[in-house]
mmCIF file as Biopython writes it, N, C-alpha, C and O atoms, coordinates in Angstrom:
data_model
#
loop_
_atom_site.group_PDB
_atom_site.id
_atom_site.type_symbol
_atom_site.label_atom_id
_atom_site.label_alt_id
_atom_site.label_comp_id
_atom_site.label_asym_id
_atom_site.label_entity_id
_atom_site.label_seq_id
_atom_site.pdbx_PDB_ins_code
_atom_site.Cartn_x
_atom_site.Cartn_y
_atom_site.Cartn_z
_atom_site.occupancy
_atom_site.B_iso_or_equiv
_atom_site.auth_seq_id
_atom_site.auth_asym_id
_atom_site.pdbx_PDB_model_num
ATOM 1   N N  . MET A ? 1  ? 71.155 46.071 226.430 1.0 0.0 1  A 1 
ATOM 2   C CA . MET A ? 1  ? 71.426 45.133 225.368 1.0 0.0 1  A 1 
ATOM 3   C C  . MET A ? 1  ? 72.507 45.661 224.436 1.0 0.0 1  A 1 
ATOM 4   O O  . MET A ? 1  ? 73.224 44.880 223.810 1.0 0.0 1  A 1 
ATOM 5   N N  . GLU A ? 2  ? 72.628 46.972 224.340 1.0 0.0 2  A 1 
ATOM 6   C CA . GLU A ? 2  ? 73.660 47.547 223.470 1.0 0.0 2  A 1 
ATOM 7   C C  . GLU A ? 2  ? 75.060 47.145 223.932 1.0 0.0 2  A 1 
ATOM 8   O O  . GLU A ? 2  ? 75.941 46.893 223.110 1.0 0.0 2  A 1 
ATOM 9   N N  . GLN A ? 3  ? 75.258 47.088 225.236 1.0 0.0 3  A 1 
ATOM 10  C CA . GLN A ? 3  ? 76.577 46.690 225.746 1.0 0.0 3  A 1 
ATOM 11  C C  . GLN A ? 3  ? 76.884 45.248 225.376 1.0 0.0 3  A 1 
ATOM 12  O O  . GLN A ? 3  ? 78.013 44.927 225.004 1.0 0.0 3  A 1 
ATOM 13  N N  . LEU A ? 4  ? 75.896 44.388 225.476 1.0 0.0 4  A 1 
ATOM 14  C CA . LEU A ? 4  ? 76.088 42.987 225.101 1.0 0.0 4  A 1 
ATOM 15  C C  . LEU A ? 4  ? 76.374 42.873 223.611 1.0 0.0 4  A 1 
ATOM 16  O O  . LEU A ? 4  ? 77.213 42.070 223.201 1.0 0.0 4  A 1 
ATOM 17  N N  . LYS A ? 5  ? 75.688 43.664 222.801 1.0 0.0 5  A 1 
ATOM 18  C CA . LYS A ? 5  ? 75.906 43.651 221.351 1.0 0.0 5  A 1 
ATOM 19  C C  . LYS A ? 5  ? 77.350 44.005 221.031 1.0 0.0 5  A 1 
ATOM 20  O O  . LYS A ? 5  ? 77.968 43.380 220.168 1.0 0.0 5  A 1 
ATOM 21  N N  . LYS A ? 6  ? 77.894 45.009 221.722 1.0 0.0 6  A 1 
ATOM 22  C CA . LYS A ? 6  ? 79.274 45.428 221.490 1.0 0.0 6  A 1 
ATOM 23  C C  . LYS A ? 6  ? 80.271 44.381 221.984 1.0 0.0 6  A 1 
ATOM 24  O O  . LYS A ? 6  ? 81.331 44.195 221.387 1.0 0.0 6  A 1 
ATOM 25  N N  . LEU A ? 7  ? 79.930 43.706 223.067 1.0 0.0 7  A 1 
ATOM 26  C CA . LEU A ? 7  ? 80.830 42.742 223.680 1.0 0.0 7  A 1 
ATOM 27  C C  . LEU A ? 7  ? 80.879 41.417 222.925 1.0 0.0 7  A 1 
ATOM 28  O O  . LEU A ? 7  ? 81.956 40.885 222.655 1.0 0.0 7  A 1 
ATOM 29  N N  . ASP A ? 8  ? 79.693 40.887 222.586 1.0 0.0 8  A 1 
ATOM 30  C CA . ASP A ? 8  ? 79.627 39.560 221.970 1.0 0.0 8  A 1 
ATOM 31  C C  . ASP A ? 8  ? 78.358 39.465 221.129 1.0 0.0 8  A 1 
ATOM 32  O O  . ASP A ? 8  ? 77.258 39.331 221.664 1.0 0.0 8  A 1 
ATOM 33  N N  . LYS A ? 9  ? 78.518 39.535 219.821 1.0 0.0 9  A 1 
ATOM 34  C CA . LYS A ? 9  ? 77.360 39.553 218.925 1.0 0.0 9  A 1 
ATOM 35  C C  . LYS A ? 9  ? 76.574 38.254 218.962 1.0 0.0 9  A 1 
ATOM 36  O O  . LYS A ? 9  ? 75.348 38.276 218.850 1.0 0.0 9  A 1 
ATOM 37  N N  . VAL A ? 10 ? 77.250 37.127 219.116 1.0 0.0 10 A 1 
ATOM 38  C CA . VAL A ? 10 ? 76.547 35.840 219.176 1.0 0.0 10 A 1 
ATOM 39  C C  . VAL A ? 10 ? 75.703 35.762 220.446 1.0 0.0 10 A 1 
ATOM 40  O O  . VAL A ? 10 ? 74.548 35.337 220.402 1.0 0.0 10 A 1 
ATOM 41  N N  . ALA A ? 11 ? 76.271 36.167 221.563 1.0 0.0 11 A 1 
ATOM 42  C CA . ALA A ? 11 ? 75.516 36.176 222.815 1.0 0.0 11 A 1 
ATOM 43  C C  . ALA A ? 11 ? 74.326 37.119 222.715 1.0 0.0 11 A 1 
ATOM 44  O O  . ALA A ? 11 ? 73.248 36.824 223.230 1.0 0.0 11 A 1 
ATOM 45  N N  . TYR A ? 12 ? 74.524 38.254 222.050 1.0 0.0 12 A 1 
ATOM 46  C CA . TYR A ? 12 ? 73.437 39.204 221.872 1.0 0.0 12 A 1 
ATOM 47  C C  . TYR A ? 12 ? 72.279 38.578 221.098 1.0 0.0 12 A 1 
ATOM 48  O O  . TYR A ? 12 ? 71.124 38.695 221.507 1.0 0.0 12 A 1 
ATOM 49  N N  . ILE A ? 13 ? 72.578 37.920 219.992 1.0 0.0 13 A 1 
ATOM 50  C CA . ILE A ? 13 ? 71.526 37.296 219.187 1.0 0.0 13 A 1 
ATOM 51  C C  . ILE A ? 13 ? 70.812 36.208 219.977 1.0 0.0 13 A 1 
ATOM 52  O O  . ILE A ? 13 ? 69.588 36.089 219.912 1.0 0.0 13 A 1 
ATOM 53  N N  . ARG A ? 14 ? 71.568 35.423 220.716 1.0 0.0 14 A 1 
ATOM 54  C CA . ARG A ? 14 ? 70.949 34.365 221.516 1.0 0.0 14 A 1 
ATOM 55  C C  . ARG A ? 14 ? 70.009 34.957 222.557 1.0 0.0 14 A 1 
ATOM 56  O O  . ARG A ? 14 ? 68.898 34.460 222.743 1.0 0.0 14 A 1 
ATOM 57  N N  . PHE A ? 15 ? 70.441 36.004 223.230 1.0 0.0 15 A 1 
ATOM 58  C CA . PHE A ? 15 ? 69.613 36.651 224.237 1.0 0.0 15 A 1 
ATOM 59  C C  . PHE A ? 15 ? 68.402 37.316 223.591 1.0 0.0 15 A 1 
ATOM 60  O O  . PHE A ? 15 ? 67.280 37.185 224.080 1.0 0.0 15 A 1 
ATOM 61  N N  . ALA A ? 16 ? 68.632 38.022 222.501 1.0 0.0 16 A 1 
ATOM 62  C CA . ALA A ? 16 ? 67.544 38.725 221.821 1.0 0.0 16 A 1 
ATOM 63  C C  . ALA A ? 16 ? 66.491 37.757 221.305 1.0 0.0 16 A 1 
ATOM 64  O O  . ALA A ? 16 ? 65.305 38.086 221.282 1.0 0.0 16 A 1 
ATOM 65  N N  . SER A ? 17 ? 66.911 36.567 220.893 1.0 0.0 17 A 1 
ATOM 66  C CA . SER A ? 17 ? 65.940 35.605 220.363 1.0 0.0 17 A 1 
ATOM 67  C C  . SER A ? 17 ? 64.917 35.200 221.421 1.0 0.0 17 A 1 
ATOM 68  O O  . SER A ? 17 ? 63.784 34.853 221.084 1.0 0.0 17 A 1 
ATOM 69  N N  . VAL A ? 18 ? 65.297 35.239 222.673 1.0 0.0 18 A 1 
ATOM 70  C CA . VAL A ? 18 ? 64.370 34.922 223.760 1.0 0.0 18 A 1 
ATOM 71  C C  . VAL A ? 18 ? 63.664 36.193 224.240 1.0 0.0 18 A 1 
ATOM 72  O O  . VAL A ? 18 ? 62.441 36.222 224.377 1.0 0.0 18 A 1 
ATOM 73  N N  . TYR A ? 19 ? 64.444 37.229 224.490 1.0 0.0 19 A 1 
ATOM 74  C CA . TYR A ? 19 ? 63.929 38.472 225.058 1.0 0.0 19 A 1 
ATOM 75  C C  . TYR A ? 19 ? 62.920 39.158 224.147 1.0 0.0 19 A 1 
ATOM 76  O O  . TYR A ? 19 ? 61.901 39.661 224.621 1.0 0.0 19 A 1 
ATOM 77  N N  . ARG A ? 20 ? 63.187 39.183 222.864 1.0 0.0 20 A 1 
ATOM 78  C CA . ARG A ? 20 ? 62.318 39.887 221.921 1.0 0.0 20 A 1 
ATOM 79  C C  . ARG A ? 20 ? 61.213 39.011 221.352 1.0 0.0 20 A 1 
ATOM 80  O O  . ARG A ? 20 ? 60.335 39.522 220.656 1.0 0.0 20 A 1 
ATOM 81  N N  . SER A ? 21 ? 61.225 37.738 221.616 1.0 0.0 21 A 1 
ATOM 82  C CA . SER A ? 21 ? 60.175 36.821 221.167 1.0 0.0 21 A 1 
ATOM 83  C C  . SER A ? 21 ? 59.856 37.007 219.670 1.0 0.0 21 A 1 
ATOM 84  O O  . SER A ? 21 ? 58.736 37.366 219.306 1.0 0.0 21 A 1 
ATOM 85  N N  . PHE A ? 22 ? 60.836 36.761 218.834 1.0 0.0 22 A 1 
ATOM 86  C CA . PHE A ? 22 ? 60.638 36.907 217.395 1.0 0.0 22 A 1 
ATOM 87  C C  . PHE A ? 22 ? 59.471 36.036 216.945 1.0 0.0 22 A 1 
ATOM 88  O O  . PHE A ? 22 ? 59.325 34.893 217.376 1.0 0.0 22 A 1 
ATOM 89  N N  . GLU A ? 23 ? 58.654 36.596 216.080 1.0 0.0 23 A 1 
ATOM 90  C CA . GLU A ? 23 ? 57.474 35.890 215.583 1.0 0.0 23 A 1 
ATOM 91  C C  . GLU A ? 23 ? 57.828 34.848 214.519 1.0 0.0 23 A 1 
ATOM 92  O O  . GLU A ? 23 ? 57.186 33.802 214.425 1.0 0.0 23 A 1 
ATOM 93  N N  . ASP A ? 24 ? 58.861 35.148 213.717 1.0 0.0 24 A 1 
ATOM 94  C CA . ASP A ? 24 ? 59.227 34.220 212.655 1.0 0.0 24 A 1 
ATOM 95  C C  . ASP A ? 24 ? 60.705 34.393 212.296 1.0 0.0 24 A 1 
ATOM 96  O O  . ASP A ? 24 ? 61.397 35.252 212.843 1.0 0.0 24 A 1 
ATOM 97  N N  . ILE A ? 25 ? 61.159 33.576 211.390 1.0 0.0 25 A 1 
ATOM 98  C CA . ILE A ? 25 ? 62.571 33.584 211.005 1.0 0.0 25 A 1 
ATOM 99  C C  . ILE A ? 25 ? 62.951 34.889 210.302 1.0 0.0 25 A 1 
ATOM 100 O O  . ILE A ? 25 ? 64.109 35.303 210.352 1.0 0.0 25 A 1 
ATOM 101 N N  . LYS A ? 26 ? 61.992 35.534 209.653 1.0 0.0 26 A 1 
ATOM 102 C CA . LYS A ? 26 ? 62.269 36.805 208.979 1.0 0.0 26 A 1 
ATOM 103 C C  . LYS A ? 26 ? 62.705 37.865 209.992 1.0 0.0 26 A 1 
ATOM 104 O O  . LYS A ? 26 ? 63.684 38.572 209.755 1.0 0.0 26 A 1 
ATOM 105 N N  . GLU A ? 27 ? 62.006 37.984 211.097 1.0 0.0 27 A 1 
ATOM 106 C CA . GLU A ? 27 ? 62.372 38.948 212.135 1.0 0.0 27 A 1 
ATOM 107 C C  . GLU A ? 27 ? 63.755 38.633 212.699 1.0 0.0 27 A 1 
ATOM 108 O O  . GLU A ? 27 ? 64.551 39.536 212.959 1.0 0.0 27 A 1 
ATOM 109 N N  . PHE A ? 28 ? 64.026 37.361 212.882 1.0 0.0 28 A 1 
ATOM 110 C CA . PHE A ? 28 ? 65.325 36.928 213.393 1.0 0.0 28 A 1 
ATOM 111 C C  . PHE A ? 28 ? 66.429 37.334 212.405 1.0 0.0 28 A 1 
ATOM 112 O O  . PHE A ? 28 ? 67.467 37.858 212.808 1.0 0.0 28 A 1 
ATOM 113 N N  . GLY A ? 29 ? 66.200 37.094 211.139 1.0 0.0 29 A 1 
ATOM 114 C CA . GLY A ? 29 ? 67.159 37.459 210.107 1.0 0.0 29 A 1 
ATOM 115 C C  . GLY A ? 29 ? 67.381 38.960 210.019 1.0 0.0 29 A 1 
ATOM 116 O O  . GLY A ? 29 ? 68.500 39.412 209.777 1.0 0.0 29 A 1 
ATOM 117 N N  . GLU A ? 30 ? 66.324 39.732 210.212 1.0 0.0 30 A 1 
ATOM 118 C CA . GLU A ? 30 ? 66.456 41.187 210.188 1.0 0.0 30 A 1 
ATOM 119 C C  . GLU A ? 30 ? 67.340 41.678 211.326 1.0 0.0 30 A 1 
ATOM 120 O O  . GLU A ? 30 ? 68.125 42.610 211.151 1.0 0.0 30 A 1 
ATOM 121 N N  . GLU A ? 31 ? 67.215 41.060 212.476 1.0 0.0 31 A 1 
ATOM 122 C CA . GLU A ? 31 ? 68.055 41.446 213.614 1.0 0.0 31 A 1 
ATOM 123 C C  . GLU A ? 31 ? 69.516 41.104 213.339 1.0 0.0 31 A 1 
ATOM 124 O O  . GLU A ? 31 ? 70.410 41.883 213.668 1.0 0.0 31 A 1 
ATOM 125 N N  . ILE A ? 32 ? 69.754 39.961 212.746 1.0 0.0 32 A 1 
ATOM 126 C CA . ILE A ? 32 ? 71.124 39.577 212.378 1.0 0.0 32 A 1 
ATOM 127 C C  . ILE A ? 32 ? 71.676 40.564 211.346 1.0 0.0 32 A 1 
ATOM 128 O O  . ILE A ? 32 ? 72.838 40.959 211.430 1.0 0.0 32 A 1 
ATOM 129 N N  . ALA A ? 33 ? 70.859 40.959 210.386 1.0 0.0 33 A 1 
ATOM 130 C CA . ALA A ? 33 ? 71.300 41.914 209.364 1.0 0.0 33 A 1 
ATOM 131 C C  . ALA A ? 33 ? 71.683 43.247 209.988 1.0 0.0 33 A 1 
ATOM 132 O O  . ALA A ? 33 ? 72.629 43.891 209.534 1.0 0.0 33 A 1 
ATOM 133 N N  . ARG A ? 34 ? 70.964 43.671 211.023 1.0 0.0 34 A 1 
ATOM 134 C CA . ARG A ? 34 ? 71.309 44.926 211.696 1.0 0.0 34 A 1 
ATOM 135 C C  . ARG A ? 34 ? 72.688 44.853 212.347 1.0 0.0 34 A 1 
ATOM 136 O O  . ARG A ? 34 ? 73.378 45.868 212.447 1.0 0.0 34 A 1 
ATOM 137 N N  . LEU A ? 35 ? 73.091 43.681 212.783 1.0 0.0 35 A 1 
ATOM 138 C CA . LEU A ? 35 ? 74.415 43.518 213.385 1.0 0.0 35 A 1 
ATOM 139 C C  . LEU A ? 35 ? 75.522 43.710 212.363 1.0 0.0 35 A 1 
ATOM 140 O O  . LEU A ? 35 ? 76.617 44.159 212.703 1.0 0.0 35 A 1 
ATOM 141 N N  . GLU A ? 36 ? 75.243 43.375 211.133 1.0 0.0 36 A 1 
ATOM 142 C CA . GLU A ? 36 ? 76.245 43.446 210.080 1.0 0.0 36 A 1 
ATOM 143 C C  . GLU A ? 36 ? 76.502 44.874 209.615 1.0 0.0 36 A 1 
ATOM 144 O O  . GLU A ? 36 ? 77.494 45.131 208.933 1.0 0.0 36 A 1 
ATOM 145 N N  . ASP A ? 37 ? 75.628 45.797 209.972 1.0 0.0 37 A 1 
ATOM 146 C CA . ASP A ? 37 ? 75.780 47.207 209.550 1.0 0.0 37 A 1 
ATOM 147 C C  . ASP A ? 37 ? 76.904 47.888 210.283 1.0 0.0 37 A 1 
ATOM 148 O O  . ASP A ? 37 ? 77.167 49.068 210.050 1.0 0.0 37 A 1 
#
C-alpha cells in the first residue's frame, strides 16, 4: 500500500477505505490527515 500511496494519494484513499474497513468518518479523516504529513 505504501507504493500506491506514493504513486497516487487519491487511489490510495479509495483502496484503503475498502481494505481497512473504516468504522466511521473519524477514522477515514485520520487516514487522510496522515497523507498530509
